[in-house]
C-alpha positions in Angstrom: 38.4 14.9 -13.9 40.7 13.0 -16.3 42.5 16.4 -18.0 40.8 15.7 -21.1 37.9 17.7 -20.5 36.5 21.2 -21.6 33.7 22.8 -19.7 31.3 25.4 -20.8 30.4 27.4 -17.2 26.7 28.4 -17.1 25.8 32.1 -16.0 24.2 30.8 -12.9 27.6 29.2 -12.0 29.3 32.2 -12.4 27.0 34.7 -10.3 27.1 31.8 -7.6 30.6 32.2 -7.5 31.2 35.8 -8.0 28.6 36.3 -5.4 30.3 34.2 -2.6 27.1 32.0 -2.8 28.4 28.4 -2.9 29.5 26.0 -0.2 33.3 25.7 0.3 32.9 22.1 -0.8 31.6 23.7 -4.0 33.6 26.4 -4.6 36.7 24.0 -4.4 35.2 22.6 -7.3 34.7 25.4 -9.5 37.9 27.0 -8.7 40.0 23.5 -10.4 37.3 23.6 -13.5 38.1 27.2 -13.9 41.7 26.4 -13.5 41.5 23.9 -16.0 38.9 25.0 -18.6 37.3 28.7 -17.8 34.9 29.0 -21.0 31.6 30.5 -21.2 29.7 31.2 -24.0 29.1 34.9 -25.3 25.3 34.4 -23.9 26.4 33.6 -20.2 28.8 36.9 -20.9 26.0 39.0 -22.0 23.5 37.4 -18.8 26.8 37.8 -16.5 27.3 41.5 -17.1 23.5 42.4 -17.4 22.6 40.5 -13.7 20.8 43.3 -12.0 22.7 43.0 -8.8 26.1 44.1 -11.3 24.4 48.0 -12.1 26.7 49.4 -9.6 29.7 50.7 -11.5 32.1 49.4 -8.9 30.6 45.8 -9.3 30.1 46.0 -12.7 33.6 46.5 -13.5 35.1 43.6 -11.1 32.9 41.4 -13.2 33.9 42.5 -16.5 37.5 41.8 -14.9 36.7 38.4 -13.5 35.7 37.7 -17.2 39.1 38.4 -18.4 40.4 35.1 -17.5 37.2 33.5 -19.2 37.7 32.3 -23.3 34.1 33.5 -24.7 32.8 30.7 -26.8 30.5 32.0 -29.9 27.7 29.5 -30.5 28.3 27.7 -33.3 25.4 25.2 -34.7 27.9 22.2 -34.0 28.3 23.3 -30.2 24.5 23.8 -29.7 24.0 20.5 -30.5 27.1 19.1 -28.3 25.1 20.8 -25.5 21.6 19.7 -26.5 23.3 16.1 -26.6 24.7 16.8 -22.8 21.5 18.2 -21.3 19.9 14.9 -22.9 22.3 12.6 -21.7 22.6 14.1 -18.2 19.9 15.5 -17.5 22.1 18.4 -15.6 19.9 20.9 -13.3 19.8 24.2 -15.0 20.4 26.2 -11.6 24.2 24.7 -11.5 24.7 23.2 -14.7 28.3 22.3 -15.7 28.1 21.4 -19.8 30.6 18.9 -20.2 32.1 19.3 -24.2 33.3 16.1 -25.5 35.8 16.7 -28.3 
């Protein structure tokens, strides 16, 4: 990571991190990314907070508090085309997808 990179974090990354399902190495990488650029789409916010395991009021409130640290990015056409371009170039796996936004 060279300092100019910005990331859009996928919903599954949020869930795996929040639920403690990442390996130690994966968790270290995700924490570094969060510290640098904790951005999620409005779609990921809906998916994350709507996740079936977060129906419990306490877990739901913790999930909402967790997202207070994130910048929520709306989906503009420009962003959609950047995501498509990145997905085509890097063929990222959906279950652990980190989308690198290039400015």
